[in-house]
VEXDREN-2710 file (C-alpha; in Angstrom, 1 decimal):
% VEXDREN-2710
k/r/px/py/pz
1/UNK/94.9/36.5/129.9
2/UNK/94.4/39.0/132.7
3/UNK/96.5/42.1/132.3
4/UNK/98.6/43.5/135.0
5/UNK/97.1/46.4/137.0
6/UNK/99.1/49.5/137.5
7/UNK/96.6/51.1/140.0
8/UNK/98.6/50.4/143.1
9/UNK/102.1/51.3/141.8
10/UNK/103.8/54.4/143.2
11/UNK/104.5/55.8/139.8
12/UNK/101.9/58.5/138.7
13/UNK/102.6/57.6/135.1
14/UNK/101.7/54.0/135.8
15/UNK/98.6/55.0/137.7
16/UNK/97.6/57.3/134.8
17/UNK/98.1/54.5/132.3
18/UNK/95.7/52.4/134.4
19/UNK/93.0/54.9/133.4
20/UNK/93.9/55.8/129.8
21/UNK/96.7/53.4/128.7
22/UNK/94.6/51.5/126.2
23/UNK/94.6/53.1/122.8
24/UNK/90.8/53.0/122.4
25/UNK/90.5/55.0/125.6
26/UNK/92.7/57.8/124.3
27/UNK/90.9/57.9/121.0
28/UNK/87.5/58.1/122.8
29/UNK/88.8/61.0/124.8
30/UNK/90.1/62.6/121.6
31/UNK/86.6/62.3/120.1
32/UNK/85.0/63.6/123.3
33/UNK/87.1/66.8/123.0
34/UNK/85.9/67.1/119.5
35/UNK/82.3/67.2/120.8
36/UNK/81.2/63.6/120.4
37/UNK/79.2/62.3/123.4
38/UNK/76.9/59.5/122.2
39/UNK/77.6/55.8/121.8
40/UNK/76.7/55.7/118.2
41/UNK/78.9/58.8/117.5
42/UNK/81.9/57.1/119.1
43/UNK/81.2/53.8/117.3
44/UNK/80.9/55.5/113.9
45/UNK/84.0/57.7/114.4
46/UNK/86.2/54.8/115.6
47/UNK/84.7/51.9/113.8
48/UNK/85.0/50.0/117.1
49/UNK/83.1/46.8/118.1
50/UNK/80.2/47.7/120.3
51/UNK/81.3/45.3/123.1
52/UNK/84.8/46.9/123.1
53/UNK/83.3/50.5/123.1
54/UNK/81.1/49.5/126.0
55/UNK/84.0/48.2/128.0
56/UNK/86.2/51.3/127.3
57/UNK/83.4/53.8/128.1
58/UNK/82.6/52.0/131.3
59/UNK/86.3/52.1/132.2
60/UNK/86.6/55.8/131.5
61/UNK/83.5/56.4/133.6
62/UNK/84.9/54.3/136.4
63/UNK/88.2/56.1/136.1
64/UNK/86.4/59.5/136.5
65/UNK/87.3/60.8/133.1
66/UNK/83.8/60.6/131.6
67/UNK/80.4/61.0/133.2
68/UNK/77.4/59.0/131.9
69/UNK/74.2/61.1/131.6
70/UNK/70.8/60.0/130.5
71/UNK/69.4/62.0/127.7
72/UNK/66.3/59.9/126.9
73/UNK/64.0/57.9/129.1
74/UNK/62.3/55.4/126.7
75/UNK/64.3/53.6/125.6
76/UNK/67.0/54.7/128.0
77/UNK/69.9/56.4/126.2
78/UNK/73.0/57.9/127.6
79/UNK/75.7/60.4/126.6
80/UNK/79.2/60.5/127.9
81/UNK/80.7/63.9/128.8
82/UNK/84.1/64.9/130.0
83/UNK/84.5/65.4/133.8
84/UNK/87.0/67.9/135.2
85/UNK/89.5/65.0/135.4
86/UNK/88.8/64.2/131.7
87/UNK/89.2/67.9/130.7
88/UNK/92.5/68.0/132.5
89/UNK/93.7/65.3/130.0
90/UNK/93.6/67.8/127.1
91/UNK/97.2/69.0/127.4
92/UNK/98.3/65.4/127.3
93/UNK/96.4/64.9/124.0
94/UNK/97.8/68.0/122.5
95/UNK/101.3/67.0/123.5
96/UNK/100.7/63.6/121.9
97/UNK/99.4/65.2/118.8
98/UNK/102.4/67.5/118.5
99/UNK/104.8/64.6/119.1
100/UNK/103.0/62.5/116.5
101/UNK/103.2/65.4/114.0
102/UNK/106.9/65.8/114.7
103/UNK/107.9/62.1/114.3
104/UNK/105.2/60.0/112.5
105/UNK/103.8/62.0/109.6
106/UNK/106.0/61.4/106.6
107/UNK/103.0/62.4/104.4
108/UNK/102.6/65.7/106.2
109/UNK/100.4/66.9/109.1
110/UNK/96.7/66.0/108.9
111/UNK/95.7/67.7/112.2
112/UNK/97.2/71.0/113.5
113/UNK/97.0/72.9/116.8
114/UNK/96.1/76.5/115.9
115/UNK/95.5/79.8/117.7
116/UNK/91.7/80.2/117.6
117/UNK/92.0/84.0/117.0
118/UNK/94.6/84.0/114.3
119/UNK/94.5/80.5/112.8
120/UNK/98.3/80.4/113.1
121/UNK/99.8/77.0/113.9
122/UNK/101.3/76.6/117.3
123/UNK/103.7/74.1/118.8
124/UNK/102.9/73.2/122.5
125/UNK/105.6/73.0/125.1
126/UNK/105.3/72.0/128.8
127/UNK/106.3/74.8/131.1
128/UNK/106.5/75.3/134.9
129/UNK/103.4/77.2/135.8
130/UNK/105.2/79.3/138.4
131/UNK/108.1/80.6/136.2
132/UNK/106.9/79.8/132.6
133/UNK/110.2/78.1/132.0
134/UNK/110.2/75.0/129.6
135/UNK/110.6/71.7/131.5
136/UNK/113.8/70.6/129.7
137/UNK/116.9/68.8/130.9
138/UNK/119.1/69.6/132.6
139/UNK/117.1/72.4/134.2
140/UNK/114.4/70.1/135.4
141/UNK/114.3/66.5/136.4
142/UNK/112.0/64.0/138.1
143/UNK/112.5/63.3/141.8
144/UNK/110.7/61.2/144.5
145/UNK/107.9/63.1/146.3
146/UNK/106.9/63.1/149.9
147/UNK/104.8/59.9/149.5
148/UNK/107.5/57.9/147.8
149/UNK/108.2/54.5/149.2
150/UNK/111.7/53.1/149.6
151/UNK/111.7/51.4/146.2
152/UNK/110.7/54.6/144.4
153/UNK/113.3/56.7/146.3
154/UNK/116.0/54.1/145.3
155/UNK/114.9/54.2/141.7
156/UNK/115.4/58.0/141.6
157/UNK/118.8/57.7/143.4
158/UNK/117.4/59.5/146.5
159/UNK/118.5/58.6/150.0
160/UNK/116.2/56.1/151.7
161/UNK/115.0/56.1/155.3
162/UNK/118.0/54.1/156.5
163/UNK/120.6/56.6/155.1
164/UNK/121.5/60.0/156.4
END
């Protein structure tokens, strides 16, 4: 069965899910941040079928999150390295890690985020880059942007083009 594409939806969350919304993709990105770059490294780490890994790596390359680079000519072998777009996904992974630690680790935390200098555990928060204020309700909310279509504006309760 063909899955629905989110690529043309107005919602930036839906468009992001088009690139990384499949769990193997997120785990491949996690491993890329841990320094893995070669097909066999990803396969061993994830215990994923080769055909599935090939599809997910190709999708991440097509989505601009990984770049495929040849590291050997004969036979041709490639490594997969994070692009700028891929590196920009790191805060999302760290937030997902923190959320998972907070809600889904009854046995205790197996992975921590720590300050590299001190080794002290840290808890990430999302802040406004201009003010440093945490993005919490009711101080911050989502709103339609300048490119929002009528449907998106309505879903956020914003006036549409026909209203004043």
